[in-house]
N, C-alpha and C positions, 0 to 999 in steps of 0.2 A: 265435189262441185267446184267449178271455176267461177270466179267473180271478176268482173271487169267494170271499168268506168262507163257510165251512160253518156255517150258522146263526150263533150268537153266538160261535163259537170263532174263534181266530186262524188256523186252518188254511185255506189257499187251495186251491180245487179248480177244475178246468176246468168250463166251463158245460155240457159234455156228460160224462156218466158212462157208461163202457162197461159194459153189462150182460153178465155172463159166463156166464149160463145156457146160451148157445149152445155154449159150449166144454165138452166132456166126452166120454168114451168112450160111443158109442151102445149098447154092450152092458152098460153099468152104469147102474142107476137106471131112471127111468120115462120118459125122453125119447129115443126112438129117432132123433129128427131132429138130435141134437147132432153136433158135429164133433170128431174126435179131435185129438191134438196136432199132427200135421203140417198138417192143414187149418186149425187155429186159429192157428198161428204167424204167418202173413203178415197176418192180420187184426189181431192184437194189435200187431204191429210197425207196421202202418200207422196204428193209433190213436195209438201213441206218437209217430210222426213228425208226426202232425197236431196234436200238443200236448196230447192228452188225458192227464191225470195221475191220473184218478179211475177206479177199477175196483171193481165191485160183484159179489161172488160169494156163495156160501153153502155151508155144510158139506154140505147135502143135495143140491146140484146134481150129478147124475150120480154119486151115491154117493161124493162126495168127489173125483172125478176133475177137476171144474172147478177146484177149488183147486190140484190138482197141476199142471194145465196152466198156469194163470196164474202159479204160482210158478216153474215151469221156464222159461217164455218170458221172464218178467220178469228172471230172472238172466242171460239171454242179451243182453238189449237195454237194460236200464235199471238205474240204481243205486237201491237200496231207498229212500234218503231223497228221491228225486225223485218218488216216487209216493204217492198216498193210496189205501190198500187197505182195502176194507170187506168184511166177511163177516157171516154170520148164524148164529144158533143157535135151535133149538126142535124141528125135525122129527126123526122117529125115524131114528137112525143105527145102532142095534144092538138085538138082542133084549133082553128083560128089563125090569123095572119102572123102571129108571133110564136107559134107552136113549134117552129123548126128554124134551122139556119144558124148563122154566126153573128147576129146583131148583138149589141151590148145587152139589150133586154133579154134575148133568148139565152145568152151565155150565163148571165147572172142568175136567171131563174133555174136553169138546168144544173148548174153546179150545186145549188142548194138542194135540189131534189136528189142528185147523185150522192151527196154527202149523207143525206138521211137514209137512203137505201143501203149504203155501205156501212153505216154506223160509225162514221169517223168525222173528224173536224177538218181534215185536209186530204188531198190526193197528192201523190208525189209527181205524177206526170199527167197533165191534162192535154188531150190531143183533139185537133179538129178532124172529124171523121171524113169529111169531104170538103172541097172548096165551095164557097158560097159566092157566086157571081153577083148576087143582089146586095151584098154588103161591102162597103169600102174596107180594104184590108187594114187600114189604120184603125178603124173602129174595132175590128176583131182583135188586133194586137193590144190595143189599150184595155179592152175588156179582159183579156187573158192575163195581162200584166198585174202583179200583185203588189207593186210598190207605188207610192204616191209620186215618185219622180217621173219625169217625162222620158227618161232613157228607156226605150222599149227593149224587153227581153227578146233575144233571138230564139228561133226554133232550135231545139237541141236534138230532136230525133225525127225520123221519118219511117212510116210503115210502108215498105215497098212490097209490091207483088213480085215475088222471086222464088222460083223453083226450077228444076230441070226441064219442066215443060214450058216455062215462060221466063225468058231471060232478056226481055226488051229493056229492062232497067239498066242493063250493063252498058247501053249506048251513051246515056247522058246522066241519069240521076245518080247512079252509084259513084261514078267519078266525081260528080259535084259534091255528094255527101262526104266522100273521103277528103276532098280538098277543103271543105268548110268545117270538118270535124263533127259532122252530124251523125249521131248514132243510127244505125240501120237495123230495124226490127222487122224482118220479112214475115209477111203473113202468108198463110197457105203453103208452107214449105213442102208439104206432101201432095200438093195439087188436089186438095179436098179428098184425100185418101187414094187418089189414082196411082200414086207411086208407092203405096204401102202394100199392094197385093197384085197378083197377076192381072194383066190388062183385061178389062171387060167383066171382071168379077164384081157383081152388084152387091150393094149393101142398102139398107133402108135409107141411110143418109144420102148416098149418091143418087138413089132413085127419086128422092123428094127434094133434092137441092137444086132449085131452079137457077140460082145464081151460078152454081158450079157448071151447069150445062151451058150457060152463056159464056163462061170462061174458056172451056176446054173442048166441047164437043165438035166445034167447027173445024178443028185441026186433028181429028182423031187418028188418021192414018200416020201422020208425021209423029204424033205423040206416042203412038204405040211402039215405034222403034226405040224411042228414048226409054220407055218403061221396060222394054225387053232388055236393054243394056243394064238397067238398075237390077233387074232380076238376075242377070248373068253375073254381075259383080257380087251381089249378095250370096249367090250359090257358091262362088269361088271362095268367099270369105267365111261362109257358114254362119251368116247373120241374117236377120229379117231385112226385107227390102227397105223398110222405113229407116233403118239405121244408115243405110247407104245414101238414101236421098237426103236425109237430114245432115249427114256428115258433109255432103257437098255444099249445102247452104251454109252451115256453120263455119266452114273453112274458106268461104268466099271472102275476098279482101274487103274490109270495111264493115263486115257484119258484126253487130254487137250481140244479138240474141235472137234466134228464130222464135216465132210465136207458135207454140205447139198445142193443138187441141188434144184432149185425151178423154176417152170414155171408158177406159179400162186401166188398171194399175200398170199393166204391161206396156201401155203406150208411153207412160212416164219413164219406165225403165229403158225402153228403146231410145227415147230422146236423150237421156243421160248417157247411155252407152255410146251414142253417136258422137259425142264429144271426144271419145278416146279412139274412134275409128279414123286413123290417119290414112286417107286415100293417097295412093301413089300418083305421080304425074301421069303414068300410063293408064291407070284406072280413071283418072279425071278426064283424060283425053277420050277414052272409050265412051264415057258417059255423055260427053258433050258433043261428040261427032255427029249424031243424027239430027241435031237441032236445026230447024228452019225458022226464018223470021215469022213472027206472029203479028196480027193486028193488035193495036193497043187495047188492053182489057183490064178491068178492075179498078179504073181510076174514078 
């Protein structure tokens, strides 16, 4: 496993971040395709054994049960100081006017709840899940800051929507992040699984993933050509499609660690193997050629 600095910080993270939205009780929250604690345990353990030390979850994933599972399994298999745990705040967690958002009141309440679910007394990376237009950014920054001084901590990472089907971040945000030294943690590097299998092949997650339909279905014909190029390169290399799609994201300038969801041990293995799959300039050009501009999505 390779380890790199997280943005301009001194913290070292694995080049693969395990996305933990897959882990959660199916009867809690909005994702019926998630895996409960018993199903999640071997996946998390396998990731740890593969050298992955970076885990990304959120307070809202499966109504908090993702954090609960990550915390419980972590206590079984790893020491807290060996891991870099990231979680998020913004989405609604309870009724009432202060049950969501990025106000000081909401942030201070939600970090306490996340710490309880994770079973730890600190998180390494606390992220805002979405922009809150109803709260002054100064209030949010001061609430996120952990020092008594007034010098506000800068953002050190950004989770960008980036994969071979969606590359709009290349226009402005990725160059800005490189210029500012902000670590880039792409989410959905496999386009919600659409780049991991032949185009149109359904899975329970794809069929029930309403957010995924919003992100990709409107550009199906253009995206099909990209997916077919991924399949072509994968066949020529003799590797799964997922490895090719992940390799493209991992090799993208400025990317720190793609956030990879996994529901099988093989998904972890493919992610790790993708780090060693060095795409040639010709292969990269082949993969990128069919892309057409997309409407902004996932923000």
